[in-house]
C-alpha positions in Angstrom: 300.3 96.4 249.1 297.0 94.5 249.3 293.4 95.3 248.3 292.4 96.5 251.7 295.2 99.0 252.3 295.1 100.1 248.7 291.3 100.8 249.2 292.1 103.0 252.2 294.8 104.8 250.3 292.4 105.6 247.5 289.7 106.8 249.9 292.1 109.1 251.7 293.5 110.6 248.5 290.1 111.2 246.9 288.6 112.6 250.1 291.5 115.0 250.5 291.1 116.1 246.9 287.4 116.6 247.4 287.9 118.7 250.5 290.3 120.9 248.6 287.7 121.8 246.0 288.7 119.2 243.4 285.8 117.9 241.3 287.7 115.7 238.8 290.7 113.5 239.5 293.0 111.6 237.2 295.2 108.9 238.7 298.2 107.3 237.1 297.9 103.7 238.4 300.9 101.7 237.1 302.0 99.4 239.9 300.5 95.9 239.8 302.2 93.7 242.4 301.0 90.1 242.9 297.7 90.1 244.7 296.7 93.6 243.6 295.7 93.3 239.9 292.3 94.8 240.4 293.3 98.3 241.5 291.1 100.1 238.9 288.0 98.2 240.2 288.8 99.5 243.7 289.3 103.0 242.4 286.0 103.0 240.5 284.1 101.8 243.6 285.7 104.4 245.9 285.2 107.3 243.5 281.5 106.3 243.0 280.9 106.2 246.8 282.4 109.7 247.2 280.8 111.2 244.1 284.0 112.5 242.5 284.5 112.4 238.7 287.4 110.0 238.0 289.7 109.6 235.0 291.5 106.3 235.6 294.6 105.5 233.7 295.6 101.9 233.2 299.3 102.2 233.7 301.9 99.6 232.9 305.6 98.7 233.4 307.4 95.8 231.7 311.0 97.0 231.7 312.4 95.9 235.0 315.8 96.5 236.6 317.3 93.3 235.2 316.5 94.5 231.7 317.9 98.0 232.2 314.7 99.7 233.5 313.7 101.3 236.7 311.1 99.1 238.5 311.8 95.9 240.4 310.8 92.6 238.9 308.0 92.2 241.4 305.8 95.0 239.9 306.2 94.5 236.1 303.9 92.6 233.8 304.3 91.0 230.4 303.2 92.8 227.3 300.2 90.5 226.5 298.8 90.8 230.0 299.1 94.6 229.9 297.5 95.0 226.5 294.7 92.6 227.2 293.8 94.2 230.6 294.1 97.7 229.1 291.4 96.8 226.6 289.3 95.0 229.2 289.2 97.9 231.7 288.3 100.4 228.9 285.4 98.3 227.8 284.3 97.7 231.4 284.6 101.3 232.8 285.0 103.9 230.2 282.0 106.2 229.7 281.8 108.2 226.4 280.2 111.5 225.9 279.3 114.6 228.0 278.7 114.1 231.7 280.9 111.0 232.0 281.8 110.3 235.6 284.3 107.6 234.8 286.7 107.5 231.9 289.8 105.4 231.2 293.1 106.4 229.6 296.1 104.1 228.7 299.3 105.0 230.5 302.6 103.2 230.1 304.6 104.7 233.0 307.7 106.3 231.5 310.6 105.7 229.1 312.5 104.3 232.2 310.0 101.5 232.8 308.4 100.3 229.5 309.6 98.9 226.2 309.2 100.6 222.9 306.7 98.0 221.6 304.4 98.7 224.6 304.4 102.4 223.8 303.7 101.7 220.1 301.0 99.1 220.6 299.3 101.1 223.4 299.0 104.1 221.0 297.3 101.9 218.4 295.0 100.4 221.0 294.0 103.9 222.3 293.1 105.0 218.8 291.1 101.8 218.3 289.2 102.4 221.6 289.1 106.2 221.2 290.6 106.9 224.6 293.5 109.1 225.7 297.1 108.4 226.4 299.2 109.5 229.4 302.8 109.0 230.6 305.6 110.7 232.5 308.0 112.7 230.3 310.9 115.0 230.6 310.7 115.2 234.4 314.4 115.1 235.0 317.7 115.5 233.1 318.4 111.8 233.9 315.5 110.9 231.7 317.0 112.9 228.8 320.3 111.1 229.3 318.5 107.7 229.6 316.7 108.2 226.3 319.8 109.4 224.5 321.7 106.4 225.8 319.1 103.7 225.1 317.1 105.2 222.2 319.7 107.6 220.7 317.1 110.5 220.9 315.6 112.9 223.4 312.3 112.1 225.1 310.1 114.2 222.8 311.7 112.6 219.8 311.0 109.2 221.4 307.4 110.3 221.9 307.0 111.1 218.3 308.8 107.9 217.1 306.3 105.7 219.0 303.2 107.5 217.7 302.2 109.5 220.7 302.6 113.1 219.3 298.9 114.0 219.1 296.2 115.8 221.0 295.1 112.4 222.4 298.2 112.6 224.7 298.9 114.4 228.0 302.1 114.2 229.9 303.1 114.4 233.6 305.6 117.1 234.5 307.1 118.2 231.2 310.0 120.2 232.5 313.1 119.6 230.4 312.0 120.7 226.9 314.0 122.9 224.5 312.5 125.6 222.4 312.0 123.4 219.3 310.3 120.6 221.4 307.9 123.1 222.9 306.9 124.3 219.4 306.4 120.7 218.3 304.3 119.8 221.4 302.1 122.8 221.0 301.6 122.2 217.3 300.5 118.6 218.1 298.2 119.8 221.0 299.9 117.5 223.6 298.8 118.5 227.1 301.1 118.9 230.1 300.1 118.2 233.7 302.1 120.7 235.7 303.1 119.4 239.2 304.8 122.3 241.0 305.0 121.0 244.5 306.4 117.6 243.4 308.9 119.4 241.2 309.9 121.6 244.2 310.3 118.7 246.6 312.4 116.6 244.2 314.3 119.7 242.9 313.5 118.5 239.4 313.2 122.0 237.8 310.2 124.0 236.7 307.7 123.6 233.9 307.9 126.2 231.2 304.2 126.9 231.4 303.9 130.3 229.5 306.0 129.0 226.6 303.9 125.8 226.4 300.6 127.6 226.4 301.8 130.2 223.9 302.8 127.3 221.6 299.3 125.8 221.9 299.8 123.0 224.4 297.1 122.8 227.1 298.6 123.0 230.6 296.7 121.6 233.6 297.5 121.3 237.3 298.3 118.1 239.3 299.1 117.3 242.9 301.2 114.2 241.9 301.3 111.2 244.2 302.3 110.6 247.8 305.6 109.1 246.8 306.8 112.6 245.7 304.3 115.0 247.2 302.6 114.4 250.5 299.7 116.8 250.1 296.8 116.0 247.7 295.3 119.5 247.9 294.4 121.1 244.7 293.7 124.6 246.2 297.2 124.6 247.7 298.6 123.4 244.4 297.1 126.5 242.7 299.0 128.7 245.1 302.2 126.8 244.6 301.9 127.0 240.8 301.2 130.8 241.1 304.3 131.3 243.2 306.6 129.1 241.1 305.7 130.6 237.8 305.7 134.1 239.2 309.3 133.8 240.4 310.4 132.6 237.0 308.3 134.9 234.8 307.7 138.0 236.9 304.8 139.5 238.8 303.5 141.4 235.8 303.2 138.2 233.7 301.5 135.7 236.0 298.3 136.4 237.9 296.0 134.4 240.1 293.7 134.0 237.2 296.4 132.1 235.3 296.7 129.7 238.2 293.0 129.2 238.3 292.9 128.6 234.6 295.6 125.8 234.8 293.5 124.1 237.5 290.2 124.3 235.6 290.1 124.9 231.8 293.7 123.7 231.3 293.2 120.5 233.2 289.9 119.8 231.4 291.7 120.2 228.1 294.4 117.8 229.1 291.7 115.2 229.8 290.0 115.9 226.5 286.9 117.3 228.2 284.8 120.1 226.8 282.0 119.7 229.3 283.9 120.6 232.5 286.5 123.1 233.6 284.4 126.2 233.3 281.4 127.6 235.2 279.1 128.4 232.2 275.8 127.5 230.7 275.9 124.1 229.1 278.8 122.8 231.2 278.5 120.2 234.0 277.4 121.7 237.3 280.8 121.6 239.1 281.3 124.2 241.8 283.8 124.6 244.7 282.9 127.2 247.3 285.2 128.5 250.0 284.5 130.6 253.1 286.6 133.7 253.8 285.9 134.0 257.5 289.2 132.5 258.8 291.8 134.7 260.3 294.1 134.4 257.3 291.6 136.2 255.1 291.0 139.2 257.4 291.5 142.4 255.6 291.7 140.8 252.1 290.4 142.8 249.2 289.6 140.8 246.0 288.1 137.5 247.3 289.4 135.4 244.3 292.9 136.7 244.8 292.5 136.1 248.6 291.9 132.4 248.0 295.4 132.1 246.4 297.4 134.8 248.3 296.0 134.1 251.8 296.2 130.3 251.4 292.8 128.8 251.2 293.0 125.1 251.7 289.6 123.6 252.6 286.4 124.0 250.6 283.1 124.6 252.5 280.9 123.1 249.7 281.6 121.2 246.6 279.1 120.2 243.9 279.8 117.7 241.2 277.4 117.2 238.3 274.7 119.0 240.3 275.1 116.9 243.5 276.6 118.2 246.7 279.5 116.0 247.7 281.0 118.3 250.4 278.8 120.2 252.8 279.9 122.4 255.6 283.5 121.3 255.1 282.6 117.6 255.4 282.1 114.6 253.1 278.6 113.4 254.0 278.7 109.8 255.4 282.5 109.7 255.6 283.9 109.1 259.1 287.2 110.8 258.7 288.6 110.1 262.2 288.0 106.4 261.7 289.5 106.6 258.2 292.6 108.3 259.5 293.0 105.7 262.2 292.6 102.7 259.8 294.8 104.3 257.1 297.6 105.3 259.5 297.7 101.8 261.0 298.0 100.2 257.6 300.7 102.7 256.6 302.8 101.8 259.6 302.4 98.1 258.8 303.5 98.7 255.3 306.6 100.5 256.5 307.4 97.7 259.0 307.0 100.0 262.0 304.3 97.9 263.7 
């Protein structure tokens, strides 16, 4: 990866999210190869151009393959570099208070790829800077086995041992929890980013969303990344979450309103935001509008149910903080055919195909 192809990747991902009705995106950026150490700067610039609200996470990996971790040596950094840059990007980009368009969280990648001291010291730093914490947790049974082997405890126990069991934290995936762990997570107010399409694709399992919400854990909705889910479409993710949870909990227990809640209020809660996630007086003016004049919607009854059941996938208009950022199904000023051509070419180069 290099700054130019990374910039195109960011632009593609954010534009795709915008066109699916997404108003606020959080990205777990944890790969820092040589020559691409300013990834967050690029993300801020691209988000600003498109007008999307962005929660950046300064990810990190310092436990490479040679030390028993998952990532190759070429993408890990040392602890001092990670902690220094984590503080620097928070001070540079994080906006406090209501209406913030850019915020930063600190995000060691996973138990597979960072050391215990990184987890502990990042938690201390996040409290000092008053920012949130994010990581992958309990996505696979392999992770449970890894933690038991290396740390002599399960992932949730590890999370508590390193000082992350608080409402400052939200986790990606959160699939393989037992009943006691769900109660503990809920009591602490730890959020979960449910990634149904990714979980389907990788056959990882399914998130126990109703149990987590009942316990008090906020549950949001995420599209995951292109390494494990090749569609950054929030509206389609709502549909996928609806189907996945319905097949596991029954038609009477999961409605389209539940799926909408995960994508809006639940996601805002995961990000620690009280000013977004709901269309109400006093909230930020974020609106996603969809037309129902496609063939797929013909004969539909309830228009909100139709968005989910008939498979809406492209917003007609999107407003963020009172500004239109999608109009007539297009991002103003963005030449999408040119973007596709440039991005596709860079992707083929990266894969060694041209």
